[in-house]
Biopython code that builds the backbone (N, CA, C, O; Angstrom):
import numpy as np
from Bio.PDB.StructureBuilder import StructureBuilder

atoms = [
    (1, "UNK", "N", (-4.367, 7.561, -7.615)),
    (1, "UNK", "CA", (-4.006, 8.900, -7.186)),
    (1, "UNK", "C", (-5.186, 9.528, -6.480)),
    (1, "UNK", "O", (-6.336, 9.233, -6.803)),
    (2, "UNK", "N", (-4.916, 10.381, -5.530)),
    (2, "UNK", "CA", (-5.957, 10.949, -4.698)),
    (2, "UNK", "C", (-6.795, 11.993, -5.417)),
    (2, "UNK", "O", (-7.889, 12.314, -4.954)),
    (3, "UNK", "N", (-6.328, 12.523, -6.513)),
    (3, "UNK", "CA", (-7.065, 13.550, -7.230)),
    (3, "UNK", "C", (-6.713, 14.961, -6.795)),
    (3, "UNK", "O", (-7.153, 15.926, -7.420)),
    (4, "UNK", "N", (-5.931, 15.101, -5.739)),
    (4, "UNK", "CA", (-5.502, 16.422, -5.305)),
    (4, "UNK", "C", (-4.116, 16.713, -5.866)),
    (4, "UNK", "O", (-3.332, 15.802, -6.132)),
    (5, "UNK", "N", (-3.834, 17.985, -6.039)),
    (5, "UNK", "CA", (-2.524, 18.382, -6.546)),
    (5, "UNK", "C", (-1.480, 18.221, -5.446)),
    (5, "UNK", "O", (-1.684, 18.647, -4.310)),
    (6, "UNK", "N", (-0.381, 17.611, -5.798)),
    (6, "UNK", "CA", (0.726, 17.423, -4.854)),
    (6, "UNK", "C", (1.657, 18.622, -4.985)),
    (6, "UNK", "O", (2.182, 18.900, -6.063)),
    (7, "UNK", "N", (1.853, 19.328, -3.874)),
    (7, "UNK", "CA", (2.707, 20.513, -3.892)),
    (7, "UNK", "C", (4.049, 20.304, -3.204)),
    (7, "UNK", "O", (4.949, 21.138, -3.315)),
    (8, "UNK", "N", (4.180, 19.190, -2.493)),
    (8, "UNK", "CA", (5.428, 18.927, -1.771)),
    (8, "UNK", "C", (5.518, 17.449, -1.425)),
    (8, "UNK", "O", (4.507, 16.755, -1.305)),
    (9, "UNK", "N", (6.734, 16.992, -1.269)),
    (9, "UNK", "CA", (7.022, 15.653, -0.769)),
    (9, "UNK", "C", (6.849, 15.700, 0.748)),
    (9, "UNK", "O", (7.313, 16.640, 1.393)),
    (10, "UNK", "N", (6.190, 14.702, 1.318)),
    (10, "UNK", "CA", (6.059, 14.611, 2.773)),
    (10, "UNK", "C", (7.311, 13.905, 3.294)),
    (10, "UNK", "O", (7.527, 12.726, 3.012)),
    (11, "UNK", "N", (8.124, 14.624, 4.047)),
    (11, "UNK", "CA", (9.450, 14.168, 4.482)),
    (11, "UNK", "C", (9.419, 13.953, 5.997)),
    (11, "UNK", "O", (9.357, 14.916, 6.762)),
    (12, "UNK", "N", (9.460, 12.695, 6.425)),
    (12, "UNK", "CA", (9.451, 12.346, 7.847)),
    (12, "UNK", "C", (10.888, 12.099, 8.296)),
    (12, "UNK", "O", (11.620, 11.330, 7.673)),
    (13, "UNK", "N", (11.282, 12.760, 9.388)),
    (13, "UNK", "CA", (12.669, 12.735, 9.832)),
    (13, "UNK", "C", (12.724, 12.831, 11.361)),
    (13, "UNK", "O", (11.700, 12.978, 12.029)),
    (14, "UNK", "N", (13.945, 12.743, 11.892)),
    (14, "UNK", "CA", (14.179, 13.001, 13.316)),
    (14, "UNK", "C", (15.549, 13.644, 13.472)),
    (14, "UNK", "O", (16.432, 13.421, 12.643)),
    (15, "UNK", "N", (15.743, 14.442, 14.524)),
    (15, "UNK", "CA", (17.045, 15.058, 14.762)),
    (15, "UNK", "C", (18.142, 14.006, 14.945)),
    (15, "UNK", "O", (17.916, 12.948, 15.531)),
    (16, "UNK", "N", (19.322, 14.320, 14.436)),
    (16, "UNK", "CA", (20.473, 13.441, 14.586)),
    (16, "UNK", "C", (20.561, 12.326, 13.563)),
    (16, "UNK", "O", (21.483, 11.512, 13.616)),
    (17, "UNK", "N", (19.626, 12.274, 12.641)),
    (17, "UNK", "CA", (19.614, 11.214, 11.627)),
    (17, "UNK", "C", (20.459, 11.645, 10.428)),
    (17, "UNK", "O", (20.078, 12.548, 9.682)),
    (18, "UNK", "N", (21.601, 10.994, 10.252)),
    (18, "UNK", "CA", (22.487, 11.322, 9.131)),
    (18, "UNK", "C", (21.875, 11.010, 7.778)),
    (18, "UNK", "O", (22.082, 11.748, 6.815)),
    (19, "UNK", "N", (21.119, 9.913, 7.698)),
    (19, "UNK", "CA", (20.462, 9.565, 6.435)),
    (19, "UNK", "C", (19.428, 10.628, 6.063)),
    (19, "UNK", "O", (19.264, 10.976, 4.894)),
    (20, "UNK", "N", (18.733, 11.136, 7.087)),
    (20, "UNK", "CA", (17.751, 12.205, 6.852)),
    (20, "UNK", "C", (18.445, 13.458, 6.327)),
    (20, "UNK", "O", (17.983, 14.079, 5.369)),
    (21, "UNK", "N", (19.550, 13.821, 6.957)),
    (21, "UNK", "CA", (20.281, 15.020, 6.545)),
    (21, "UNK", "C", (20.779, 14.888, 5.110)),
    (21, "UNK", "O", (20.712, 15.840, 4.333)),
    (22, "UNK", "N", (21.278, 13.703, 4.762)),
    (22, "UNK", "CA", (21.789, 13.497, 3.401)),
    (22, "UNK", "C", (20.667, 13.611, 2.367)),
    (22, "UNK", "O", (20.832, 14.280, 1.347)),
    (23, "UNK", "N", (19.531, 12.962, 2.624)),
    (23, "UNK", "CA", (18.415, 13.030, 1.678)),
    (23, "UNK", "C", (17.842, 14.440, 1.616)),
    (23, "UNK", "O", (17.493, 14.921, 0.538)),
    (24, "UNK", "N", (17.742, 15.101, 2.755)),
    (24, "UNK", "CA", (17.252, 16.481, 2.796)),
    (24, "UNK", "C", (18.118, 17.376, 1.915)),
    (24, "UNK", "O", (17.596, 18.159, 1.122)),
    (25, "UNK", "N", (19.435, 17.262, 2.051)),
    (25, "UNK", "CA", (20.345, 18.082, 1.230)),
    (25, "UNK", "C", (20.181, 17.774, -0.251)),
    (25, "UNK", "O", (20.148, 18.690, -1.073)),
    (26, "UNK", "N", (20.076, 16.496, -0.601)),
    (26, "UNK", "CA", (19.957, 16.108, -2.012)),
    (26, "UNK", "C", (18.656, 16.624, -2.621)),
    (26, "UNK", "O", (18.655, 17.129, -3.743)),
    (27, "UNK", "N", (17.546, 16.500, -1.888)),
    (27, "UNK", "CA", (16.266, 16.981, -2.416)),
    (27, "UNK", "C", (16.237, 18.507, -2.467)),
    (27, "UNK", "O", (15.701, 19.095, -3.407)),
    (28, "UNK", "N", (16.813, 19.136, -1.457)),
    (28, "UNK", "CA", (16.910, 20.604, -1.449)),
    (28, "UNK", "C", (17.727, 21.079, -2.650)),
    (28, "UNK", "O", (17.336, 22.020, -3.342)),
    (29, "UNK", "N", (18.859, 20.426, -2.892)),
    (29, "UNK", "CA", (19.723, 20.777, -4.022)),
    (29, "UNK", "C", (18.989, 20.614, -5.356)),
    (29, "UNK", "O", (19.203, 21.391, -6.286)),
    (30, "UNK", "N", (18.121, 19.598, -5.443)),
    (30, "UNK", "CA", (17.354, 19.356, -6.669)),
    (30, "UNK", "C", (16.160, 20.298, -6.799)),
    (30, "UNK", "O", (15.507, 20.334, -7.841)),
    (31, "UNK", "N", (15.875, 21.057, -5.747)),
    (31, "UNK", "CA", (14.753, 21.988, -5.797)),
    (31, "UNK", "C", (13.402, 21.347, -5.526)),
    (31, "UNK", "O", (12.370, 21.886, -5.927)),
    (32, "UNK", "N", (13.396, 20.203, -4.851)),
    (32, "UNK", "CA", (12.150, 19.501, -4.550)),
    (32, "UNK", "C", (11.530, 20.119, -3.292)),
    (32, "UNK", "O", (12.176, 20.137, -2.244)),
    (33, "UNK", "N", (10.294, 20.623, -3.369)),
    (33, "UNK", "CA", (9.647, 21.161, -2.170)),
    (33, "UNK", "C", (9.286, 20.036, -1.201)),
    (33, "UNK", "O", (8.814, 18.974, -1.605)),
    (34, "UNK", "N", (9.518, 20.295, 0.086)),
    (34, "UNK", "CA", (9.265, 19.282, 1.106)),
    (34, "UNK", "C", (8.449, 19.867, 2.246)),
    (34, "UNK", "O", (8.675, 20.998, 2.675)),
    (35, "UNK", "N", (7.502, 19.082, 2.727)),
    (35, "UNK", "CA", (6.812, 19.380, 3.980)),
    (35, "UNK", "C", (7.445, 18.447, 5.003)),
    (35, "UNK", "O", (7.276, 17.230, 4.934)),
    (36, "UNK", "N", (8.181, 19.029, 5.961)),
    (36, "UNK", "CA", (8.972, 18.215, 6.891)),
    (36, "UNK", "C", (8.189, 17.925, 8.168)),
    (36, "UNK", "O", (7.518, 18.794, 8.724)),
    (37, "UNK", "N", (8.297, 16.667, 8.615)),
    (37, "UNK", "CA", (7.590, 16.191, 9.797)),
    (37, "UNK", "C", (8.593, 15.545, 10.740)),
    (37, "UNK", "O", (9.134, 14.480, 10.442)),
    (38, "UNK", "N", (8.844, 16.189, 11.883)),
    (38, "UNK", "CA", (9.747, 15.651, 12.895)),
    (38, "UNK", "C", (8.970, 14.623, 13.720)),
    (38, "UNK", "O", (8.057, 14.986, 14.461)),
    (39, "UNK", "N", (9.328, 13.350, 13.594)),
    (39, "UNK", "CA", (8.561, 12.292, 14.259)),
    (39, "UNK", "C", (8.730, 12.310, 15.775)),
    (39, "UNK", "O", (7.956, 11.659, 16.478)),
    (40, "UNK", "N", (9.712, 13.031, 16.297)),
    (40, "UNK", "CA", (9.880, 13.134, 17.742)),
    (40, "UNK", "C", (9.018, 14.240, 18.337)),
    (40, "UNK", "O", (8.865, 14.323, 19.555)),
    (41, "UNK", "N", (8.457, 15.088, 17.484)),
    (41, "UNK", "CA", (7.610, 16.176, 17.972)),
    (41, "UNK", "C", (6.123, 15.880, 17.848)),
    (41, "UNK", "O", (5.316, 16.476, 18.562)),
    (42, "UNK", "N", (5.746, 14.973, 16.957)),
    (42, "UNK", "CA", (4.327, 14.718, 16.714)),
    (42, "UNK", "C", (4.063, 13.214, 16.661)),
    (42, "UNK", "O", (4.516, 12.541, 15.735)),
    (43, "UNK", "N", (3.335, 12.681, 17.644)),
    (43, "UNK", "CA", (3.042, 11.247, 17.659)),
    (43, "UNK", "C", (2.299, 10.770, 16.404)),
    (43, "UNK", "O", (2.472, 9.626, 15.984)),
    (44, "UNK", "N", (1.487, 11.622, 15.815)),
    (44, "UNK", "CA", (0.773, 11.234, 14.588)),
    (44, "UNK", "C", (1.760, 11.019, 13.443)),
    (44, "UNK", "O", (1.586, 10.107, 12.634)),
    (45, "UNK", "N", (2.790, 11.853, 13.375)),
    (45, "UNK", "CA", (3.814, 11.677, 12.337)),
    (45, "UNK", "C", (4.593, 10.384, 12.567)),
    (45, "UNK", "O", (4.902, 9.665, 11.617)),
    (46, "UNK", "N", (4.909, 10.092, 13.822)),
    (46, "UNK", "CA", (5.606, 8.840, 14.141)),
    (46, "UNK", "C", (4.736, 7.646, 13.761)),
    (46, "UNK", "O", (5.253, 6.627, 13.302)),
    (47, "UNK", "N", (3.429, 7.758, 13.947)),
    (47, "UNK", "CA", (2.513, 6.667, 13.593)),
    (47, "UNK", "C", (2.497, 6.423, 12.088)),
    (47, "UNK", "O", (2.411, 5.277, 11.645)),
    (48, "UNK", "N", (2.580, 7.495, 11.298)),
    (48, "UNK", "CA", (2.646, 7.341, 9.837)),
    (48, "UNK", "C", (3.877, 6.523, 9.470)),
    (48, "UNK", "O", (3.797, 5.587, 8.674)),
    (49, "UNK", "N", (5.012, 6.881, 10.055)),
    (49, "UNK", "CA", (6.258, 6.173, 9.750)),
    (49, "UNK", "C", (6.159, 4.706, 10.169)),
    (49, "UNK", "O", (6.546, 3.819, 9.408)),
    (50, "UNK", "N", (5.646, 4.446, 11.363)),
    (50, "UNK", "CA", (5.511, 3.051, 11.817)),
    (50, "UNK", "C", (4.608, 2.246, 10.888)),
    (50, "UNK", "O", (4.849, 1.060, 10.661)),
    (51, "UNK", "N", (3.574, 2.883, 10.353)),
    (51, "UNK", "CA", (2.652, 2.167, 9.455)),
    (51, "UNK", "C", (3.328, 1.773, 8.145)),
    (51, "UNK", "O", (2.906, 0.821, 7.489)),
    (52, "UNK", "N", (4.366, 2.497, 7.766)),
    (52, "UNK", "CA", (5.076, 2.220, 6.513)),
    (52, "UNK", "C", (6.340, 1.391, 6.710)),
    (52, "UNK", "O", (6.862, 0.815, 5.755)),
    (53, "UNK", "N", (6.834, 1.330, 7.947)),
    (53, "UNK", "CA", (8.129, 0.688, 8.213)),
    (53, "UNK", "C", (7.993, -0.517, 9.147)),
    (53, "UNK", "O", (8.830, -0.731, 10.023)),
    (54, "UNK", "N", (6.942, -1.291, 8.951)),
    (54, "UNK", "CA", (6.754, -2.528, 9.730)),
    (54, "UNK", "C", (6.825, -2.303, 11.238)),
    (54, "UNK", "O", (7.412, -3.105, 11.964)),
    (55, "UNK", "N", (6.224, -1.211, 11.703)),
    (55, "UNK", "CA", (6.190, -0.927, 13.128)),
    (55, "UNK", "C", (7.401, -0.199, 13.667)),
    (55, "UNK", "O", (7.438, 0.143, 14.849)),
    (56, "UNK", "N", (8.387, 0.045, 12.830)),
    (56, "UNK", "CA", (9.605, 0.744, 13.244)),
    (56, "UNK", "C", (9.504, 2.229, 12.922)),
    (56, "UNK", "O", (8.704, 2.640, 12.081)),
    (57, "UNK", "N", (10.313, 3.016, 13.590)),
    (57, "UNK", "CA", (10.379, 4.453, 13.301)),
    (57, "UNK", "C", (11.616, 4.731, 12.451)),
    (57, "UNK", "O", (12.493, 5.499, 12.846)),
    (58, "UNK", "N", (11.675, 4.107, 11.299)),
    (58, "UNK", "CA", (12.809, 4.236, 10.392)),
    (58, "UNK", "C", (12.628, 5.479, 9.532)),
    (58, "UNK", "O", (11.632, 5.634, 8.825)),
    (59, "UNK", "N", (13.612, 6.351, 9.613)),
    (59, "UNK", "CA", (13.599, 7.576, 8.814)),
    (59, "UNK", "C", (14.919, 7.691, 8.066)),
    (59, "UNK", "O", (15.913, 7.105, 8.495)),
    (60, "UNK", "N", (14.958, 8.424, 6.969)),
    (60, "UNK", "CA", (13.859, 9.217, 6.429)),
    (60, "UNK", "C", (12.794, 8.329, 5.792)),
    (60, "UNK", "O", (13.088, 7.293, 5.197)),
    (61, "UNK", "N", (11.568, 8.765, 5.937)),
    (61, "UNK", "CA", (10.447, 8.147, 5.247)),
    (61, "UNK", "C", (9.789, 9.238, 4.420)),
    (61, "UNK", "O", (9.561, 10.349, 4.898)),
    (62, "UNK", "N", (9.491, 8.906, 3.182)),
    (62, "UNK", "CA", (8.896, 9.851, 2.238)),
    (62, "UNK", "C", (7.519, 9.348, 1.843)),
    (62, "UNK", "O", (7.330, 8.155, 1.609)),
    (63, "UNK", "N", (6.559, 10.260, 1.769)),
    (63, "UNK", "CA", (5.230, 9.926, 1.262)),
    (63, "UNK", "C", (4.908, 10.880, 0.123)),
    (63, "UNK", "O", (4.995, 12.100, 0.258)),
    (64, "UNK", "N", (4.532, 10.281, -1.007)),
    (64, "UNK", "CA", (4.084, 11.040, -2.174)),
    (64, "UNK", "C", (2.766, 10.410, -2.595)),
    (64, "UNK", "O", (2.737, 9.294, -3.112)),
    (65, "UNK", "N", (1.682, 11.132, -2.370)),
    (65, "UNK", "CA", (0.343, 10.640, -2.667)),
    (65, "UNK", "C", (0.127, 9.331, -1.913)),
    (65, "UNK", "O", (0.131, 9.337, -0.682)),
    (66, "UNK", "N", (-0.060, 8.216, -2.606)),
    (66, "UNK", "CA", (-0.317, 6.936, -1.942)),
    (66, "UNK", "C", (0.920, 6.037, -1.884)),
    (66, "UNK", "O", (0.806, 4.843, -1.610)),
    (67, "UNK", "N", (2.083, 6.600, -2.138)),
    (67, "UNK", "CA", (3.337, 5.843, -2.142)),
    (67, "UNK", "C", (4.179, 6.246, -0.931)),
    (67, "UNK", "O", (4.458, 7.427, -0.722)),
    (68, "UNK", "N", (4.579, 5.251, -0.139)),
    (68, "UNK", "CA", (5.481, 5.482, 0.979)),
    (68, "UNK", "C", (6.818, 4.821, 0.700)),
    (68, "UNK", "O", (6.866, 3.701, 0.191)),
    (69, "UNK", "N", (7.903, 5.507, 1.030)),
    (69, "UNK", "CA", (9.252, 4.982, 0.799)),
    (69, "UNK", "C", (10.080, 5.164, 2.066)),
    (69, "UNK", "O", (10.133, 6.254, 2.635)),
    (70, "UNK", "N", (10.723, 4.087, 2.497)),
    (70, "UNK", "CA", (11.557, 4.130, 3.690)),
    (70, "UNK", "C", (13.018, 4.186, 3.264)),
    (70, "UNK", "O", (13.504, 3.314, 2.543)),
    (71, "UNK", "N", (13.707, 5.223, 3.720)),
    (71, "UNK", "CA", (15.119, 5.465, 3.425)),
    (71, "UNK", "C", (15.435, 5.389, 1.924)),
    (71, "UNK", "O", (16.336, 4.656, 1.519)),
    (72, "UNK", "N", (14.699, 6.143, 1.104)),
    (72, "UNK", "CA", (14.964, 6.110, -0.339)),
    (72, "UNK", "C", (16.131, 7.011, -0.711)),
    (72, "UNK", "O", (16.556, 7.861, 0.071)),
    (73, "UNK", "N", (16.636, 6.807, -1.915)),
    (73, "UNK", "CA", (17.619, 7.744, -2.466)),
    (73, "UNK", "C", (16.856, 8.914, -3.086)),
    (73, "UNK", "O", (15.650, 8.825, -3.316)),
    (74, "UNK", "N", (17.559, 9.999, -3.350)),
    (74, "UNK", "CA", (16.927, 11.141, -4.017)),
    (74, "UNK", "C", (16.413, 10.730, -5.390)),
    (74, "UNK", "O", (15.334, 11.160, -5.798)),
    (75, "UNK", "N", (17.169, 9.903, -6.110)),
    (75, "UNK", "CA", (16.714, 9.446, -7.427)),
    (75, "UNK", "C", (15.431, 8.632, -7.325)),
    (75, "UNK", "O", (14.554, 8.751, -8.181)),
    (76, "UNK", "N", (15.311, 7.807, -6.290)),
    (76, "UNK", "CA", (14.073, 7.036, -6.108)),
    (76, "UNK", "C", (12.894, 7.963, -5.852)),
    (76, "UNK", "O", (11.805, 7.742, -6.381)),
    (77, "UNK", "N", (13.102, 8.996, -5.048)),
    (77, "UNK", "CA", (12.040, 9.966, -4.773)),
    (77, "UNK", "C", (11.628, 10.671, -6.061)),
    (77, "UNK", "O", (10.437, 10.794, -6.350)),
    (78, "UNK", "N", (12.595, 11.128, -6.823)),
    (78, "UNK", "CA", (12.292, 11.860, -8.058)),
    (78, "UNK", "C", (11.646, 10.943, -9.085)),
    (78, "UNK", "O", (10.805, 11.394, -9.863)),
    (79, "UNK", "N", (12.016, 9.674, -9.109)),
    (79, "UNK", "CA", (11.375, 8.722, -10.023)),
    (79, "UNK", "C", (9.886, 8.606, -9.712)),
    (79, "UNK", "O", (9.064, 8.603, -10.629)),
    (80, "UNK", "N", (9.528, 8.511, -8.435)),
    (80, "UNK", "CA", (8.107, 8.455, -8.062)),
    (80, "UNK", "C", (7.429, 9.781, -8.397)),
    (80, "UNK", "O", (6.299, 9.795, -8.887)),
    (81, "UNK", "N", (8.106, 10.885, -8.138)),
    (81, "UNK", "CA", (7.537, 12.193, -8.488)),
    (81, "UNK", "C", (7.223, 12.286, -9.975)),
    (81, "UNK", "O", (6.235, 12.910, -10.364)),
    (82, "UNK", "N", (8.053, 11.675, -10.805)),
    (82, "UNK", "CA", (7.848, 11.780, -12.254)),
    (82, "UNK", "C", (6.505, 11.204, -12.679)),
    (82, "UNK", "O", (5.961, 11.614, -13.704)),
    (83, "UNK", "N", (5.954, 10.258, -11.910)),
    (83, "UNK", "CA", (4.633, 9.730, -12.249)),
    (83, "UNK", "C", (3.519, 10.350, -11.411)),
    (83, "UNK", "O", (2.397, 10.490, -11.898)),
    (84, "UNK", "N", (3.801, 10.722, -10.171)),
    (84, "UNK", "CA", (2.768, 11.242, -9.273)),
    (84, "UNK", "C", (2.630, 12.766, -9.308)),
    (84, "UNK", "O", (1.535, 13.298, -9.125)),
    (85, "UNK", "N", (3.734, 13.459, -9.542)),
    (85, "UNK", "CA", (3.719, 14.928, -9.537)),
    (85, "UNK", "C", (4.799, 15.447, -10.478)),
    (85, "UNK", "O", (5.776, 16.046, -10.030)),
    (86, "UNK", "N", (4.629, 15.219, -11.787)),
    (86, "UNK", "CA", (5.685, 15.589, -12.742)),
    (86, "UNK", "C", (6.054, 17.070, -12.715)),
    (86, "UNK", "O", (7.162, 17.438, -13.102)),
    (87, "UNK", "N", (5.136, 17.920, -12.261)),
    (87, "UNK", "CA", (5.444, 19.353, -12.180)),
    (87, "UNK", "C", (6.510, 19.661, -11.124)),
    (87, "UNK", "O", (7.068, 20.758, -11.120)),
    (88, "UNK", "N", (6.798, 18.716, -10.234)),
    (88, "UNK", "CA", (7.832, 18.920, -9.214)),
    (88, "UNK", "C", (9.196, 18.365, -9.608)),
    (88, "UNK", "O", (10.181, 18.572, -8.899)),
    (89, "UNK", "N", (9.256, 17.661, -10.737)),
    (89, "UNK", "CA", (10.518, 17.057, -11.179)),
    (89, "UNK", "C", (11.429, 18.144, -11.739)),
    (89, "UNK", "O", (10.995, 18.955, -12.558)),
    (90, "UNK", "N", (12.688, 18.168, -11.306)),
    (90, "UNK", "CA", (13.613, 19.186, -11.817)),
    (90, "UNK", "C", (13.762, 19.087, -13.336)),
    (90, "UNK", "O", (13.832, 17.995, -13.899)),
    (91, "UNK", "N", (13.810, 20.238, -13.975)),
    (91, "UNK", "CA", (13.985, 20.281, -15.431)),
    (91, "UNK", "C", (15.292, 19.600, -15.815)),
    (91, "UNK", "O", (16.338, 19.851, -15.217)),
    (92, "UNK", "N", (15.215, 18.741, -16.816)),
    (92, "UNK", "CA", (16.402, 18.062, -17.310)),
    (92, "UNK", "C", (16.771, 16.802, -16.550)),
    (92, "UNK", "O", (17.744, 16.138, -16.910)),
    (93, "UNK", "N", (16.018, 16.446, -15.501)),
    (93, "UNK", "CA", (16.346, 15.237, -14.740)),
    (93, "UNK", "C", (16.088, 14.004, -15.589)),
    (93, "UNK", "O", (15.064, 13.906, -16.264)),
    (94, "UNK", "N", (17.006, 13.084, -15.551)),
    (94, "UNK", "CA", (16.878, 11.804, -16.248)),
    (94, "UNK", "C", (16.985, 10.694, -15.216)),
    (94, "UNK", "O", (17.817, 10.772, -14.312)),
    (95, "UNK", "N", (16.152, 9.651, -15.336)),
    (95, "UNK", "CA", (16.274, 8.545, -14.385)),
    (95, "UNK", "C", (17.654, 7.908, -14.466)),
    (95, "UNK", "O", (18.252, 7.851, -15.541)),
    (96, "UNK", "N", (18.162, 7.429, -13.331)),
    (96, "UNK", "CA", (19.490, 6.812, -13.348)),
    (96, "UNK", "C", (19.491, 5.555, -14.213)),
    (96, "UNK", "O", (18.523, 4.795, -14.236)),
    (97, "UNK", "N", (20.577, 5.360, -14.908)),
    (97, "UNK", "CA", (20.745, 4.179, -15.752)),
    (97, "UNK", "C", (21.480, 3.106, -14.956)),
    (97, "UNK", "O", (22.323, 3.421, -14.116)),
    (98, "UNK", "N", (21.161, 1.831, -15.221)),
    (98, "UNK", "CA", (21.858, 0.766, -14.493)),
    (98, "UNK", "C", (23.357, 0.788, -14.780)),
    (98, "UNK", "O", (23.794, 1.070, -15.896)),
    (99, "UNK", "N", (24.125, 0.484, -13.742)),
    (99, "UNK", "CA", (25.580, 0.423, -13.912)),
    (99, "UNK", "C", (25.938, -0.773, -14.786)),
    (99, "UNK", "O", (25.109, -1.645, -15.046)),
    (100, "UNK", "N", (27.169, -0.791, -15.223)),
    (100, "UNK", "CA", (27.651, -1.909, -16.048)),
    (100, "UNK", "C", (27.492, -3.231, -15.294)),
    (100, "UNK", "O", (27.085, -4.236, -15.877)),
    (101, "UNK", "N", (27.811, -3.227, -14.007)),
    (101, "UNK", "CA", (27.683, -4.428, -13.184)),
    (101, "UNK", "C", (26.222, -4.885, -13.112)),
    (101, "UNK", "O", (25.939, -6.078, -13.222)),
    (102, "UNK", "N", (25.296, -3.939, -12.927)),
    (102, "UNK", "CA", (23.876, -4.293, -12.888)),
    (102, "UNK", "C", (23.412, -4.878, -14.215)),
    (102, "UNK", "O", (22.626, -5.826, -14.233)),
    (103, "UNK", "N", (23.888, -4.327, -15.315)),
    (103, "UNK", "CA", (23.515, -4.848, -16.632)),
    (103, "UNK", "C", (23.990, -6.291, -16.801)),
    (103, "UNK", "O", (23.240, -7.136, -17.290)),
    (104, "UNK", "N", (25.226, -6.574, -16.400)),
    (104, "UNK", "CA", (25.773, -7.930, -16.510)),
    (104, "UNK", "C", (24.983, -8.884, -15.609)),
    (104, "UNK", "O", (24.632, -9.987, -16.028)),
    (105, "UNK", "N", (24.706, -8.466, -14.384)),
    (105, "UNK", "CA", (23.960, -9.317, -13.452)),
    (105, "UNK", "C", (22.576, -9.640, -13.999)),
    (105, "UNK", "O", (22.124, -10.780, -13.896)),
    (106, "UNK", "N", (21.905, -8.664, -14.574)),
    (106, "UNK", "CA", (20.576, -8.910, -15.151)),
    (106, "UNK", "C", (20.647, -9.921, -16.290)),
    (106, "UNK", "O", (19.800, -10.807, -16.401)),
    (107, "UNK", "N", (21.669, -9.780, -17.135)),
    (107, "UNK", "CA", (21.829, -10.734, -18.238)),
    (107, "UNK", "C", (22.062, -12.142, -17.708)),
    (107, "UNK", "O", (21.475, -13.101, -18.210)),
    (108, "UNK", "N", (22.907, -12.269, -16.703)),
    (108, "UNK", "CA", (23.202, -13.586, -16.128)),
    (108, "UNK", "C", (21.962, -14.202, -15.476)),
    (108, "UNK", "O", (21.730, -15.406, -15.587)),
    (109, "UNK", "N", (21.179, -13.380, -14.807)),
    (109, "UNK", "CA", (19.988, -13.890, -14.135)),
    (109, "UNK", "C", (18.884, -14.264, -15.118)),
    (109, "UNK", "O", (18.047, -15.115, -14.816)),
    (110, "UNK", "N", (18.875, -13.641, -16.280)),
    (110, "UNK", "CA", (17.874, -13.972, -17.307)),
    (110, "UNK", "C", (18.154, -15.331, -17.922)),
    (110, "UNK", "O", (17.231, -16.077, -18.247)),
    (111, "UNK", "N", (19.422, -15.645, -18.079)),
    (111, "UNK", "CA", (19.813, -16.899, -18.757)),
    (111, "UNK", "C", (19.695, -18.103, -17.873)),
    (111, "UNK", "O", (19.988, -19.218, -18.306)),
]
sb = StructureBuilder()
sb.init_structure("model")
sb.init_model(0)
sb.init_chain("A")
sb.init_seg("    ")
for serial, (resi, resn, name, xyz) in enumerate(atoms, 1):
    if name == "N":
        sb.init_residue(resn, " ", resi, " ")
    sb.init_atom(name, np.array(xyz, "f"), 0.0, 1.0, " ", f" {name:<3s}", serial, name[0])
structure = sb.get_structure()
């Protein structure tokens, strides 16, 4: 960890991106503060995304401290927040539990 207090999720996006809009709404609904970076307006922001997405400008891209995530779900973002910035995690949030299908698949793969 960098040692600095994290006050917001760094949210890299571009206009017209449906995945960005969906994640933005989900994080907004959860009350997660975001610092938004339009990669079409700032070449430095686009460079951050390319460094995390194998040279591609894939958005949404989220950065929390030293963790970068390309096209994550809101639950994935909040899971990382729970270890990097627990003060930003919504009260009462619980990590998602594996579905019944995932539980069966894990058992089969273990055997």
